[in-house]
Backbone atoms as SQL, in Angstrom:
CREATE TABLE atoms (id INTEGER PRIMARY KEY, chain TEXT, resi INTEGER, resn TEXT, atom TEXT, x REAL, y REAL, z REAL);
INSERT INTO atoms VALUES
  (1, 'A', 1, 'MET', 'N', -61.320, -97.565, -33.705),
  (2, 'A', 1, 'MET', 'CA', -62.078, -96.010, -34.550),
  (3, 'A', 1, 'MET', 'C', -63.213, -95.800, -33.382),
  (4, 'A', 2, 'CYS', 'N', -63.604, -94.657, -33.446),
  (5, 'A', 2, 'CYS', 'CA', -64.141, -93.736, -32.768),
  (6, 'A', 2, 'CYS', 'C', -66.074, -94.195, -33.386),
  (7, 'A', 3, 'HIS', 'N', -66.742, -94.117, -32.293),
  (8, 'A', 3, 'HIS', 'CA', -68.310, -94.251, -32.828),
  (9, 'A', 3, 'HIS', 'C', -68.799, -93.198, -33.377),
  (10, 'A', 4, 'PRO', 'N', -69.594, -92.850, -34.460),
  (11, 'A', 4, 'PRO', 'CA', -69.828, -91.875, -34.864),
  (12, 'A', 4, 'PRO', 'C', -70.598, -90.963, -34.284),
  (13, 'A', 5, 'GLY', 'N', -71.255, -91.689, -32.954),
  (14, 'A', 5, 'GLY', 'CA', -72.009, -90.577, -31.784),
  (15, 'A', 5, 'GLY', 'C', -70.869, -89.701, -31.081),
  (16, 'A', 6, 'VAL', 'N', -69.860, -90.124, -30.770),
  (17, 'A', 6, 'VAL', 'CA', -68.600, -89.918, -30.213),
  (18, 'A', 6, 'VAL', 'C', -67.942, -88.594, -30.891),
  (19, 'A', 7, 'VAL', 'N', -67.884, -88.734, -31.812),
  (20, 'A', 7, 'VAL', 'CA', -67.576, -87.739, -33.137),
  (21, 'A', 7, 'VAL', 'C', -68.163, -86.610, -33.293),
  (22, 'A', 8, 'LYS', 'N', -69.578, -86.885, -33.226),
  (23, 'A', 8, 'LYS', 'CA', -70.367, -85.785, -33.353),
  (24, 'A', 8, 'LYS', 'C', -70.555, -84.655, -31.951),
  (25, 'A', 9, 'LEU', 'N', -70.692, -85.541, -30.764),
  (26, 'A', 9, 'LEU', 'CA', -70.599, -84.937, -29.517),
  (27, 'A', 9, 'LEU', 'C', -68.959, -84.016, -29.643),
  (28, 'A', 10, 'ILE', 'N', -67.875, -84.504, -30.040),
  (29, 'A', 10, 'ILE', 'CA', -66.411, -83.789, -29.859),
  (30, 'A', 10, 'ILE', 'C', -66.734, -82.747, -30.769),
  (31, 'A', 11, 'ILE', 'N', -67.204, -82.622, -32.096),
  (32, 'A', 11, 'ILE', 'CA', -67.900, -81.887, -32.900),
  (33, 'A', 11, 'ILE', 'C', -68.678, -80.585, -32.535),
  (34, 'A', 12, 'GLU', 'N', -69.604, -81.264, -31.558),
  (35, 'A', 12, 'GLU', 'CA', -70.431, -79.972, -31.023),
  (36, 'A', 12, 'GLU', 'C', -70.035, -79.391, -30.044),
  (37, 'A', 13, 'ASN', 'N', -68.997, -79.873, -28.784),
  (38, 'A', 13, 'ASN', 'CA', -68.407, -79.314, -27.918),
  (39, 'A', 13, 'ASN', 'C', -67.251, -78.536, -28.476),
  (40, 'A', 14, 'LEU', 'N', -66.718, -78.481, -29.503),
  (41, 'A', 14, 'LEU', 'CA', -65.766, -78.011, -30.429),
  (42, 'A', 14, 'LEU', 'C', -66.436, -76.733, -30.779),
  (43, 'A', 15, 'ASP', 'N', -67.450, -76.478, -31.600),
  (44, 'A', 15, 'ASP', 'CA', -68.569, -75.520, -32.096),
  (45, 'A', 15, 'ASP', 'C', -68.801, -74.722, -30.600),
  (46, 'A', 16, 'ARG', 'N', -68.854, -75.545, -29.571),
  (47, 'A', 16, 'ARG', 'CA', -69.617, -74.400, -28.630),
  (48, 'A', 16, 'ARG', 'C', -68.465, -73.525, -27.695),
  (49, 'A', 17, 'ALA', 'N', -67.221, -74.470, -27.679),
  (50, 'A', 17, 'ALA', 'CA', -66.214, -73.844, -27.426),
  (51, 'A', 17, 'ALA', 'C', -65.614, -72.589, -28.448),
  (52, 'A', 18, 'GLU', 'N', -65.845, -72.565, -29.411),
  (53, 'A', 18, 'GLU', 'CA', -65.331, -71.483, -30.652),
  (54, 'A', 18, 'GLU', 'C', -66.196, -70.408, -30.404),
  (55, 'A', 19, 'GLU', 'N', -67.543, -70.848, -30.188),
  (56, 'A', 19, 'GLU', 'CA', -68.601, -69.463, -29.963),
  (57, 'A', 19, 'GLU', 'C', -68.127, -68.753, -28.927),
  (58, 'A', 20, 'GLU', 'N', -68.076, -69.518, -27.686),
  (59, 'A', 20, 'GLU', 'CA', -67.494, -68.837, -26.207),
  (60, 'A', 20, 'GLU', 'C', -66.587, -68.163, -26.356),
  (61, 'A', 21, 'CYS', 'N', -65.429, -68.479, -27.471),
  (62, 'A', 21, 'CYS', 'CA', -64.127, -67.915, -27.277),
  (63, 'A', 21, 'CYS', 'C', -64.538, -66.318, -28.195),
  (64, 'A', 22, 'GLU', 'N', -65.338, -66.508, -29.368),
  (65, 'A', 22, 'GLU', 'CA', -65.578, -65.556, -29.953),
  (66, 'A', 22, 'GLU', 'C', -66.036, -64.421, -28.875),
  (67, 'A', 23, 'GLN', 'N', -67.237, -64.641, -28.001),
  (68, 'A', 23, 'GLN', 'CA', -67.830, -64.076, -27.047),
  (69, 'A', 23, 'GLN', 'C', -66.786, -63.175, -26.142),
  (70, 'A', 24, 'LEU', 'N', -65.877, -64.318, -25.720),
  (71, 'A', 24, 'LEU', 'CA', -64.749, -63.801, -24.844),
  (72, 'A', 24, 'LEU', 'C', -64.060, -62.685, -25.473),
  (73, 'A', 25, 'ARG', 'N', -63.505, -62.890, -26.793),
  (74, 'A', 25, 'ARG', 'CA', -62.727, -61.577, -27.537),
  (75, 'A', 25, 'ARG', 'C', -63.813, -60.492, -27.448),
  (76, 'A', 26, 'SER', 'N', -64.940, -60.456, -27.633),
  (77, 'A', 26, 'SER', 'CA', -65.492, -59.261, -27.906),
  (78, 'A', 26, 'SER', 'C', -65.785, -58.386, -26.081),
  (79, 'A', 27, 'TYR', 'N', -65.862, -59.435, -25.320),
  (80, 'A', 27, 'TYR', 'CA', -65.535, -58.781, -23.879),
  (81, 'A', 27, 'TYR', 'C', -63.791, -58.157, -23.678),
  (82, 'A', 28, 'GLN', 'N', -63.145, -59.254, -24.222),
  (83, 'A', 28, 'GLN', 'CA', -61.757, -58.451, -23.650),
  (84, 'A', 28, 'GLN', 'C', -61.630, -57.483, -24.843),
  (85, 'A', 29, 'GLU', 'N', -62.071, -56.790, -25.977),
  (86, 'A', 29, 'GLU', 'CA', -62.197, -55.922, -26.764),
  (87, 'A', 29, 'GLU', 'C', -62.868, -54.381, -25.723),
  (88, 'A', 30, 'LYS', 'N', -63.711, -54.977, -25.473),
  (89, 'A', 30, 'LYS', 'CA', -64.648, -54.496, -24.094),
  (90, 'A', 30, 'LYS', 'C', -64.054, -53.505, -23.427),
  (91, 'A', 31, 'PHE', 'N', -63.447, -54.388, -22.566),
  (92, 'A', 31, 'PHE', 'CA', -62.577, -54.202, -21.435),
  (93, 'A', 31, 'PHE', 'C', -61.409, -53.437, -21.565),
  (94, 'A', 32, 'HIS', 'N', -60.642, -53.474, -22.922),
  (95, 'A', 32, 'HIS', 'CA', -59.395, -52.583, -23.189),
  (96, 'A', 32, 'HIS', 'C', -59.883, -51.166, -23.090),
  (97, 'A', 33, 'ALA', 'N', -61.388, -50.927, -23.926),
  (98, 'A', 33, 'ALA', 'CA', -61.715, -49.912, -24.259),
  (99, 'A', 33, 'ALA', 'C', -62.143, -49.146, -22.888),
  (100, 'A', 34, 'ALA', 'N', -62.634, -50.088, -22.173),
  (101, 'A', 34, 'ALA', 'CA', -63.198, -49.354, -20.914),
  (102, 'A', 34, 'ALA', 'C', -62.145, -48.847, -19.939),
  (103, 'A', 35, 'ASP', 'N', -60.651, -49.816, -20.154),
  (104, 'A', 35, 'ASP', 'CA', -59.708, -49.661, -19.263),
  (105, 'A', 35, 'ASP', 'C', -58.940, -48.154, -19.793),
  (106, 'A', 36, 'VAL', 'N', -59.064, -47.782, -21.072),
  (107, 'A', 36, 'VAL', 'CA', -58.328, -46.664, -21.642),
  (108, 'A', 36, 'VAL', 'C', -59.367, -45.533, -21.182),
  (109, 'A', 37, 'GLU', 'N', -60.530, -45.377, -21.311),
  (110, 'A', 37, 'GLU', 'CA', -61.141, -44.790, -21.109),
  (111, 'A', 37, 'GLU', 'C', -61.264, -44.474, -19.569),
  (112, 'A', 38, 'ARG', 'N', -61.042, -45.343, -18.681),
  (113, 'A', 38, 'ARG', 'CA', -60.655, -44.843, -17.274),
  (114, 'A', 38, 'ARG', 'C', -59.772, -44.225, -17.014),
  (115, 'A', 39, 'ASN', 'N', -58.645, -44.623, -17.375),
  (116, 'A', 39, 'ASN', 'CA', -57.100, -44.024, -17.237),
  (117, 'A', 39, 'ASN', 'C', -57.274, -42.573, -17.758),
  (118, 'A', 40, 'ILE', 'N', -58.077, -42.317, -18.975),
  (119, 'A', 40, 'ILE', 'CA', -58.124, -40.896, -19.319),
  (120, 'A', 40, 'ILE', 'C', -58.950, -40.155, -18.046),
  (121, 'A', 41, 'LEU', 'N', -60.121, -40.797, -17.695),
  (122, 'A', 41, 'LEU', 'CA', -61.004, -39.840, -16.761),
  (123, 'A', 41, 'LEU', 'C', -59.987, -39.872, -15.395),
  (124, 'A', 42, 'ARG', 'N', -59.265, -40.727, -14.936),
  (125, 'A', 42, 'ARG', 'CA', -58.269, -40.568, -14.049),
  (126, 'A', 42, 'ARG', 'C', -57.545, -39.525, -14.009),
  (127, 'A', 43, 'GLU', 'N', -56.845, -39.335, -15.123),
  (128, 'A', 43, 'GLU', 'CA', -55.957, -38.081, -15.601),
  (129, 'A', 43, 'GLU', 'C', -56.306, -36.763, -15.527),
  (130, 'A', 44, 'GLN', 'N', -58.099, -36.784, -16.046),
  (131, 'A', 44, 'GLN', 'CA', -58.549, -35.267, -15.694),
  (132, 'A', 44, 'GLN', 'C', -58.978, -35.296, -14.469),
  (133, 'A', 45, 'LEU', 'N', -59.520, -36.153, -13.556),
  (134, 'A', 45, 'LEU', 'CA', -59.868, -35.825, -12.290),
  (135, 'A', 45, 'LEU', 'C', -58.459, -35.651, -11.649),
  (136, 'A', 46, 'LYS', 'N', -57.253, -35.956, -11.732),
  (137, 'A', 46, 'LYS', 'CA', -56.060, -35.439, -11.109),
  (138, 'A', 46, 'LYS', 'C', -55.886, -33.905, -11.106),
  (139, 'A', 47, 'THR', 'N', -56.042, -33.556, -12.636),
  (140, 'A', 47, 'THR', 'CA', -55.849, -32.346, -13.073),
  (141, 'A', 47, 'THR', 'C', -56.887, -31.333, -12.289),
  (142, 'A', 48, 'SER', 'N', -58.320, -31.842, -12.090),
  (143, 'A', 48, 'SER', 'CA', -59.500, -31.231, -11.551),
  (144, 'A', 48, 'SER', 'C', -59.279, -30.971, -10.026),
  (145, 'A', 49, 'ARG', 'N', -58.968, -31.875, -9.384),
  (146, 'A', 49, 'ARG', 'CA', -58.299, -31.862, -7.999),
  (147, 'A', 49, 'ARG', 'C', -56.976, -30.827, -7.450),
  (148, 'A', 50, 'ALA', 'N', -56.318, -30.982, -8.794),
  (149, 'A', 50, 'ALA', 'CA', -54.965, -29.585, -8.679),
  (150, 'A', 50, 'ALA', 'C', -55.471, -28.257, -8.732),
  (151, 'A', 51, 'LEU', 'N', -56.315, -28.420, -9.617),
  (152, 'A', 51, 'LEU', 'CA', -57.278, -26.503, -9.769),
  (153, 'A', 51, 'LEU', 'C', -57.628, -26.397, -8.880),
  (154, 'A', 52, 'ASP', 'N', -58.490, -27.406, -8.002),
  (155, 'A', 52, 'ASP', 'CA', -59.200, -27.192, -6.996),
  (156, 'A', 52, 'ASP', 'C', -58.148, -26.638, -5.491),
  (157, 'A', 53, 'VAL', 'N', -57.369, -27.242, -5.614),
  (158, 'A', 53, 'VAL', 'CA', -56.407, -26.752, -4.512),
  (159, 'A', 53, 'VAL', 'C', -55.739, -25.804, -4.911),
  (160, 'A', 54, 'ALA', 'N', -55.585, -25.439, -6.118),
  (161, 'A', 54, 'ALA', 'CA', -54.899, -24.157, -6.701),
  (162, 'A', 54, 'ALA', 'C', -55.818, -22.894, -5.937),
  (163, 'A', 55, 'PHE', 'N', -56.852, -23.052, -6.517),
  (164, 'A', 55, 'PHE', 'CA', -58.262, -22.234, -6.069),
  (165, 'A', 55, 'PHE', 'C', -58.459, -21.882, -4.816),
  (166, 'A', 56, 'ALA', 'N', -58.453, -22.840, -3.649),
  (167, 'A', 56, 'ALA', 'CA', -58.605, -22.799, -2.450),
  (168, 'A', 56, 'ALA', 'C', -57.046, -21.778, -1.748),
  (169, 'A', 57, 'VAL', 'N', -56.097, -22.308, -2.177),
  (170, 'A', 57, 'VAL', 'CA', -54.937, -21.731, -1.747),
  (171, 'A', 57, 'VAL', 'C', -55.130, -20.416, -2.173),
  (172, 'A', 58, 'MET', 'N', -55.052, -19.943, -3.320),
  (173, 'A', 58, 'MET', 'CA', -55.182, -18.436, -3.987),
  (174, 'A', 58, 'MET', 'C', -56.326, -17.521, -3.115),
  (175, 'A', 59, 'ILE', 'N', -57.204, -18.142, -3.081),
  (176, 'A', 59, 'ILE', 'CA', -57.985, -17.384, -2.336),
  (177, 'A', 59, 'ILE', 'C', -57.976, -17.120, -1.139),
  (178, 'A', 60, 'GLY', 'N', -57.757, -18.207, -0.220),
  (179, 'A', 60, 'GLY', 'CA', -56.955, -18.179, 1.412),
  (180, 'A', 60, 'GLY', 'C', -56.320, -17.172, 1.423),
  (181, 'A', 61, 'LEU', 'N', -54.802, -17.056, 0.571),
  (182, 'A', 61, 'LEU', 'CA', -53.972, -16.471, 0.851),
  (183, 'A', 61, 'LEU', 'C', -54.393, -15.134, 0.641),
  (184, 'A', 62, 'GLY', 'N', -55.192, -14.775, -0.714),
  (185, 'A', 62, 'GLY', 'CA', -55.456, -13.676, -1.012),
  (186, 'A', 62, 'GLY', 'C', -56.018, -12.695, -0.100),
  (187, 'A', 63, 'CYS', 'N', -57.095, -13.571, 0.667),
  (188, 'A', 63, 'CYS', 'CA', -57.999, -13.343, 1.441),
  (189, 'A', 63, 'CYS', 'C', -57.078, -12.833, 3.137),
  (190, 'A', 64, 'ALA', 'N', -56.170, -13.559, 3.426),
  (191, 'A', 64, 'ALA', 'CA', -55.460, -13.269, 4.121),
  (192, 'A', 64, 'ALA', 'C', -54.159, -12.149, 4.244),
  (193, 'A', 65, 'VAL', 'N', -53.880, -12.053, 3.125),
  (194, 'A', 65, 'VAL', 'CA', -53.123, -10.626, 2.947),
  (195, 'A', 65, 'VAL', 'C', -54.104, -9.640, 3.012),
  (196, 'A', 66, 'ILE', 'N', -55.425, -9.348, 2.068),
  (197, 'A', 66, 'ILE', 'CA', -56.371, -8.499, 2.144),
  (198, 'A', 66, 'ILE', 'C', -56.793, -7.965, 3.914),
  (199, 'A', 67, 'GLY', 'N', -56.702, -9.128, 4.431),
  (200, 'A', 67, 'GLY', 'CA', -56.977, -8.748, 5.950),
  (201, 'A', 67, 'GLY', 'C', -56.065, -8.404, 6.646),
  (202, 'A', 68, 'LEU', 'N', -54.747, -8.455, 6.347),
  (203, 'A', 68, 'LEU', 'CA', -53.641, -8.014, 6.955),
  (204, 'A', 68, 'LEU', 'C', -53.111, -6.617, 6.635),
  (205, 'A', 69, 'THR', 'N', -53.693, -6.381, 5.348),
  (206, 'A', 69, 'THR', 'CA', -53.328, -4.845, 5.083),
  (207, 'A', 69, 'THR', 'C', -53.542, -3.742, 5.930),
  (208, 'A', 70, 'PRO', 'N', -54.491, -3.885, 6.841),
  (209, 'A', 70, 'PRO', 'CA', -54.326, -2.628, 7.394),
  (210, 'A', 70, 'PRO', 'C', -53.218, -2.475, 8.605),
  (211, 'A', 71, 'THR', 'N', -52.792, -3.826, 8.620),
  (212, 'A', 71, 'THR', 'CA', -51.303, -3.809, 9.962),
  (213, 'A', 71, 'THR', 'C', -49.947, -3.208, 9.345),
  (214, 'A', 72, 'PHE', 'N', -50.168, -3.111, 7.428),
  (215, 'A', 72, 'PHE', 'CA', -48.964, -2.605, 6.835),
  (216, 'A', 72, 'PHE', 'C', -49.126, -1.517, 6.379),
  (217, 'A', 73, 'TRP', 'N', -50.248, -0.690, 6.604),
  (218, 'A', 73, 'TRP', 'CA', -50.789, 0.617, 6.060),
  (219, 'A', 73, 'TRP', 'C', -49.734, 1.461, 6.783),
  (220, 'A', 74, 'ASP', 'N', -49.110, 2.357, 6.580),
  (221, 'A', 74, 'ASP', 'CA', -48.523, 3.363, 7.141),
  (222, 'A', 74, 'ASP', 'C', -47.928, 4.097, 5.923),
  (223, 'A', 75, 'ALA', 'N', -46.923, 4.996, 6.320),
  (224, 'A', 75, 'ALA', 'CA', -46.507, 5.828, 5.111),
  (225, 'A', 75, 'ALA', 'C', -45.477, 5.096, 3.909),
  (226, 'A', 76, 'SER', 'N', -45.108, 4.269, 4.098),
  (227, 'A', 76, 'SER', 'CA', -44.455, 3.677, 2.989),
  (228, 'A', 76, 'SER', 'C', -45.317, 2.810, 2.088),
  (229, 'A', 77, 'ASP', 'N', -44.763, 1.738, 1.410),
  (230, 'A', 77, 'ASP', 'CA', -45.710, 1.437, 0.119),
  (231, 'A', 77, 'ASP', 'C', -46.082, 0.187, 0.427),
  (232, 'A', 78, 'ARG', 'N', -45.923, -0.110, 1.400),
  (233, 'A', 78, 'ARG', 'CA', -46.133, -1.728, 1.867),
  (234, 'A', 78, 'ARG', 'C', -47.627, -2.136, 1.881),
  (235, 'A', 79, 'GLY', 'N', -48.759, -0.815, 2.519),
  (236, 'A', 79, 'GLY', 'CA', -49.752, -1.240, 2.536),
  (237, 'A', 79, 'GLY', 'C', -50.547, -1.248, 1.331),
  (238, 'A', 80, 'PRO', 'N', -50.273, -0.367, 0.200),
  (239, 'A', 80, 'PRO', 'CA', -51.060, -0.459, -0.985),
  (240, 'A', 80, 'PRO', 'C', -50.645, -1.726, -1.729),
  (241, 'A', 81, 'LEU', 'N', -49.449, -2.303, -1.572),
  (242, 'A', 81, 'LEU', 'CA', -48.512, -3.252, -2.175),
  (243, 'A', 81, 'LEU', 'C', -49.233, -4.686, -1.525),
  (244, 'A', 82, 'ALA', 'N', -49.505, -4.547, -0.424),
  (245, 'A', 82, 'ALA', 'CA', -50.332, -5.498, 0.035),
  (246, 'A', 82, 'ALA', 'C', -51.587, -5.831, -0.233),
  (247, 'A', 83, 'LEU', 'N', -52.180, -4.781, -0.563),
  (248, 'A', 83, 'LEU', 'CA', -53.799, -4.825, -0.839),
  (249, 'A', 83, 'LEU', 'C', -53.738, -5.308, -2.421),
  (250, 'A', 84, 'ALA', 'N', -53.032, -4.987, -3.223),
  (251, 'A', 84, 'ALA', 'CA', -52.622, -4.857, -4.785),
  (252, 'A', 84, 'ALA', 'C', -52.126, -6.438, -4.921),
  (253, 'A', 85, 'LEU', 'N', -51.208, -7.049, -3.910),
  (254, 'A', 85, 'LEU', 'CA', -50.927, -8.481, -3.902),
  (255, 'A', 85, 'LEU', 'C', -52.233, -9.259, -3.852),
  (256, 'A', 86, 'GLY', 'N', -52.869, -8.863, -2.249),
  (257, 'A', 86, 'GLY', 'CA', -53.507, -9.664, -2.303),
  (258, 'A', 86, 'GLY', 'C', -55.307, -9.731, -2.986),
  (259, 'A', 87, 'LEU', 'N', -55.498, -8.421, -3.707),
  (260, 'A', 87, 'LEU', 'CA', -56.374, -8.695, -4.955),
  (261, 'A', 87, 'LEU', 'C', -56.019, -9.586, -6.296),
  (262, 'A', 88, 'ALA', 'N', -54.766, -9.721, -6.472),
  (263, 'A', 88, 'ALA', 'CA', -54.294, -10.263, -7.322),
  (264, 'A', 88, 'ALA', 'C', -54.397, -11.693, -7.089),
  (265, 'A', 89, 'MET', 'N', -54.158, -12.203, -6.173),
  (266, 'A', 89, 'MET', 'CA', -54.496, -13.731, -5.934),
  (267, 'A', 89, 'MET', 'C', -55.800, -13.900, -5.859),
  (268, 'A', 90, 'VAL', 'N', -56.520, -13.416, -5.501),
  (269, 'A', 90, 'VAL', 'CA', -58.058, -13.551, -5.357),
  (270, 'A', 90, 'VAL', 'C', -58.504, -13.518, -6.969),
  (271, 'A', 91, 'VAL', 'N', -58.181, -12.812, -7.322),
  (272, 'A', 91, 'VAL', 'CA', -58.526, -12.461, -8.977),
  (273, 'A', 91, 'VAL', 'C', -57.977, -13.699, -9.716),
  (274, 'A', 92, 'ALA', 'N', -56.695, -14.185, -9.428),
  (275, 'A', 92, 'ALA', 'CA', -56.048, -15.571, -9.605),
  (276, 'A', 92, 'ALA', 'C', -57.031, -16.636, -9.638),
  (277, 'A', 93, 'GLY', 'N', -57.199, -16.512, -8.177),
  (278, 'A', 93, 'GLY', 'CA', -57.707, -17.971, -8.050),
  (279, 'A', 93, 'GLY', 'C', -59.314, -17.808, -8.551),
  (280, 'A', 94, 'VAL', 'N', -59.879, -16.628, -8.777),
  (281, 'A', 94, 'VAL', 'CA', -61.005, -16.953, -9.557),
  (282, 'A', 94, 'VAL', 'C', -61.074, -17.104, -11.084),
  (283, 'A', 95, 'GLY', 'N', -59.944, -17.075, -11.444),
  (284, 'A', 95, 'GLY', 'CA', -59.808, -17.239, -12.880),
  (285, 'A', 95, 'GLY', 'C', -59.135, -18.514, -12.989),
  (286, 'A', 96, 'VAL', 'N', -58.713, -19.037, -11.845),
  (287, 'A', 96, 'VAL', 'CA', -58.615, -20.677, -12.061),
  (288, 'A', 96, 'VAL', 'C', -60.009, -21.622, -12.275),
  (289, 'A', 97, 'ARG', 'N', -60.473, -21.160, -10.924),
  (290, 'A', 97, 'ARG', 'CA', -61.846, -21.553, -11.366),
  (291, 'A', 97, 'ARG', 'C', -62.816, -21.436, -12.421),
  (292, 'A', 98, 'ILE', 'N', -62.390, -20.223, -13.070),
  (293, 'A', 98, 'ILE', 'CA', -63.336, -19.969, -14.399),
  (294, 'A', 98, 'ILE', 'C', -62.660, -21.014, -15.436),
  (295, 'A', 99, 'ALA', 'N', -61.183, -20.905, -15.523),
  (296, 'A', 99, 'ALA', 'CA', -60.347, -21.692, -16.733),
  (297, 'A', 99, 'ALA', 'C', -61.175, -23.203, -16.427),
  (298, 'A', 100, 'LYS', 'N', -61.176, -23.694, -15.330),
  (299, 'A', 100, 'LYS', 'CA', -61.559, -24.933, -14.963),
  (300, 'A', 100, 'LYS', 'C', -62.563, -25.499, -15.343),
  (301, 'A', 101, 'ARG', 'N', -63.778, -24.677, -15.764),
  (302, 'A', 101, 'ARG', 'CA', -65.008, -24.824, -16.224),
  (303, 'A', 101, 'ARG', 'C', -64.863, -24.794, -17.820);
């Protein structure tokens, strides 16, 4: 048979281990919640980066086409078409930036 003091120590250690287990379960739940939130934020960041790239490309190409418009300006419809295309790209780029907010 075990001594009563040994039994009390074992029970005390068991109680302490159960308390620690409860605390760790709480941390585990918090970890899973934080992990889900991190994944959501990561996806939002990807979308934000894609919109930033779209904005930059549209503004850049639109301004380049507008800048090249005088070289296309002649008796044909290429000059006004290039100007309209460039302006449309700039407006679309600004629209992407507004939609992002």
